[in-house]
Each structure stands twice: as C-alpha cells, then as structure tokens.
N, C-alpha and C positions, 0 to 999 in steps of 0.2 A: 189392269189390262190395257193401259195405254202410256205412251209416253209422255210425262209432265212436261208443260212449257219450259219450266227452269232447265229440266236435262235437257231439252232441243238447244236453248242457248249455250249452256256448256259443251254439247256436243259441236255446234257450230264453232267456239271458242278453240277447243280442242283441234279441230279440223284445220282451222285458219294456221295456227301454230305449227302443226304438223307439216302443211305445205311450205311454210315458211322455212322451217328447218331442212327440209327435203333431204333427209336420211333414210337412205334404202334399208327395208327391214323385211323378214319374213315373219307373218302373223298366222296364228291358227284361225280356224273360222270363229267369229263371233259376231255378236249383234249388240246396237245399243238401243235398239227400238223397242219400247215396252208393249206394243202391241202384240208380240209374238208370246207375251206369258200367257195371253189367253186361249192358246191353242187348245182344243179339247179332243182327245182320242176317245173311241168307242170300242170297249172291250169286251162288250155284252155278246152273247153267242146270237148267232141269225136266226129268223123265224119268230113269228108270234108265240107259238106253241113253247119254243124253248126258254123265250123271255117268260112267259107265264109260270113256268117250273123253275126259272132260276136255273142255278147251279146243278139243280137237281138232274136236270135233262141228259147230262152226260152219262147217267146209268141206266137211262132210257135209249135215246137215240135210234130212233127206229122210223126215221124217215129221212128225205134227202138232204135236210140240213146238218146230218150226222158227219158229212165230208169234211165240215169245220169243225163241228163241235166234240165229236168223237167219232172216228173213222170206223172203228171196230163195229159199231152198230149196223154200217151199211148192209151185213148179211142178214139183217131183220127181215128186208125187203125181199118179198116173194116175185114181184114182176118190176119192170123197168118205172122208174118215177121222176117226173120234173118239177122242181119247185123255184117258183120266184117270189121273192120278197121286196115290197116297196118302203122304203124308209123317208121321213122327214125329219128335218133338223131345224130346231130355233136357236138362234144364238143372241145374246143381249150383251151389249156394253155401254158403260157408263162412265163419262169424262167431265170433269170441271169445266163448264163452258162460259159462264157469265156472273156476273154479281162483283160483290167487294168484298174482299177477305182483310183482316187485320186492320180494320179501321170503318169509318163511315163513307157513304158514297158522296160525291161530289155534286151529284144532281147536274152534272154537266154532260150533254150529247147521252149516249148509251150509260153511262155510270150512275145509275139511279136506284140499283137494287142491292140491300144488304145481304152478306153471306154470299156463300158460293152456291151457285144454281148449277145442277147437273143436267147435260144432256144425254139421253139414253137412246140408243139406235138398236133396230131389231133387224136381224138378217135370216132368212130362211132357205133352206135347200132341199132338195127332193131327188132321191135317185135308187135305183134298183140296188136294195142291200146285198142280195145274194140270189144268183141264177145257178141252178146246180140239177144235172142228170144223173140219175144211177141206174146202172145196168146189172143186176144181179144174176147168179146162177145158184146151184144147189148148195155149193160149200165156198164160193166166194163172190165179190162184187167189186166192181169198179165205179169210179164218179169222177166227173169234172164240174167245174164250177168257176163263177166269177164273183168277188166279193169286194164290195166298195168297204174298204177299211176305215177311211176317214174322208168326210167330205165338209169341208169347214169353211166360212167366210165370216169375216168380221171386221166393221168398221167402225172409226172414231171420229168425232168432229167437235170442235171447240171454238166459240167466237172470242176467246180471250178475255178473262177476268181481270179485276183489278185488285191492288194491294196499295195499302200504306205503308212505307217504310221509314228509315231515317232520313232518305233522300226526298221523298215527298210520296205522290200517287203515281205508281207505275201501272203497266199493262203487259200482261204476259202474249206472246205472239200467238194468234190465231192458228189452230192445227187440225190436220186432217189425216187419215190415215187407213189402209185397207189391207188386209191379209187373206190370201186364197191358197188352201191347202189340200190336196187331193192324193190320196193313197189307194190304190187297186190293185188287187192281187188277182191272179189266174192260176188254177191249180189242178191237180187230180189226187185222188186217194183211192185206195184199194184195201179190201178187207177179206180176212181167210177165216173159216169156221175151223176151230183145233179139235173140235169134238161136240156133243150135244149141248153143251154149257157155254163152253168159253170160245171167244172169238177175238181176233187182234186186228189192228189196221194201223195204216200209216200213209201219209202225202206230203206232198211237196208243192209249193205255192210260189209264183215269180211276182214279185212286187214292184210296181212303179209309181215313184214319188215325185211329186211337182209341188213347187212353192212359189208364191209370188208376193212381194212385200213392197208397200209403199208408205213412207212417213213424209210430211211436209208441214213446213212452219212457214204463215205467211206474215209480212211485214207489215208494221203500222207506222205511220209517219208524224212525226219527225222519230227517225228509228234511234232506240238507245239514249233518248234525251228526255229528262225529266222538266215538264214545263210548269210553269208559275201559273198561280190562280188566274192571274189576269190573261195569260195566253192560252188557257185550257178552251175558252169558247171559240177560240178562230181554228181550233182542228176537229170538227164534229163532222166532217163529211166521210164518206165511205173510204176504208182504207188508213184512216187517220185515228191518231192516239184515242179520241174521245167518239169515234164515230163507228159505225155499223163495219164488221171484217169485211175484207175485200178476198174473195177466194178464187180470183183469177188467177191463170197459169203464170201472167205476167208478173204477178206480184208474190211469187214463192220467194222466200228469202233462204230457205234450207231444204233440201230434199235427200233422202235417204231410199234407196232403191236395192232389194234383194231378189234373186230369183236362183233358182235351183230345181235339178231333177236327177234322179239316181234310180237306180235298179238293184234289187238283192234277192236272194232266197230265203224263204223262211219252212221249218218243217213242223209237222204235226204228226203225234202218234196216240194211239190208245189200245185199251182193253175193256171187255164186257164180259163178266160172268153172270149169267142168266138162269135162274131157275123156275118154277112155275109159280113160287110167292114172293120172290124177291130177286133183285139183281143190283150186282155192283159194278160201277164203272170207274175209269180214271183215263184222264187224257192230258198231254202235254202240248202245249202251243209255241214254237218258237219265233220271235219277232224277227223281222228282216233287217 
C-alpha cells in the first residue's frame, strides 16, 4: 500500500535522467506512487437492511434503497418514502518505518533497533451513504437519490530504516504520502408494474470523481554518502543520517503530486417477479 524508499530513489534518478535528456514524448496516464495501490471501492448495496440480507435483497427490494439495488422493486412502495443512510469507513496502512534490516544496528543515534519496525496509520471517514426519495403510484414509481460510492483517505509515513550492504550502513529516505479519493453519484430511477407479479425498472446516475495524491521523500544528510564508523557519531542531529527524520517542507528531496477529476454516466436496471410465497429478482449495475 506504499511506495518503498528504494522505489523513491529510483524514481528520483529516473526523473533526473529524463530532464537531462529533455526528449519530448507523449505518455499515457500512469503512476509510480505505491500509495494508490491501497484504494478501496465499496460495491456493497446501500442500506443497513440490504447489507444484512447481502445479495438476497435484490429479490426483495421493497424500500427506498431499491433505487440502486434493484429499481424494479420501487413499485412495492404504496406511499412516498425517504431513506437516509450514514456510513463510516476505517482505513489502515502499514509501512516499514524504522529499525535495521540485513545486519545489526550500529547503536549510533536512532540506529538501535534490530529488524524492520512498521508504522501503522488509521484514517476514518464518515458521510451519507445513500439519500433517496421515492414517489409511487398504483402502477409505477420514480425515485431520485445521491449515493456516496467511495470516500477514501489513506496516509503513509516512515522514519527511514537502516540496512547493511556491501558498501556499509545505509539509510532509506524518510517518506510521507496521502491519497484522497471521492466518488459521488446523483441519479434517478423509475419502475413500472407489467402485471400482478412482474415489474421492471431502470435508472441512470451522474458520477463525479475527484482524486488527490502526494508522495514525498525527505533528505538525510550527508545525502547519498556512506559514512565510516568514525564519522557516524558526527551526524546524529535532526535530518542527519543517524538522527531523527526531518519532515519539514524545506527538507523535501523528492515530491510527486497527482490530482484529477472527471464525470461520467452509469446505468442500472432490474426485474422482480413476486408471488405470495417467493420472489425472484435480478439487477445490473454499470460502472461509470
């Protein structure tokens, strides 16, 4: 779920080489930031009742959340209905933050812990999951709604662990990153009763997509130099190779930012066959 310090170093070298070459080119949309790999989408049906019934709610669909779950069920309502759902999300990320890999710690400055130590961060979001209103008649029904499809936030932070290589003791760059992703849809659905037992419905949603990403690597000084054992105690201050990480903006060595927004339409449809003892339903939802 995170970009490793090694990857950040390689990316910085690649960027420098690209700028030196200064060769114009057209690139497809792409990313080199590992934090985006942790994006989580929520495909579950809205509403506490539908969550309790899992996918079986598609064959029931008898409340206002049917606007998304199976619009054919909207005709089951005999009077106007409004539904408001609130949802909370917890997101966790883990990143190697400190410690000493592939060797023993030097016991100089902050290099005192064997093995990699992981830093886990928790982010929480809350918003209205679905707000819908249904207006039925005897043979048809219409609905309007707002659906929070994704509300995702994730952060990473690492102090910069040490490792022992053939060159000596090296330290990875301290790292910070954050991603915010928001997808909201506004839509309408309609259903019609084709007989005593069969109903069909369909709807269309207008989706809004927003994303913001930042990945940062911070310098440790002297940057890129492998220190001899005799010089290590001289560099234990904040922002130095054997000192605590310096997360100030002035100490950023590499930064990658991404931001984007888009809009698109999505379509859903369904059917419902209901008798006195059983019901069968099916639904299709197209992503935007």
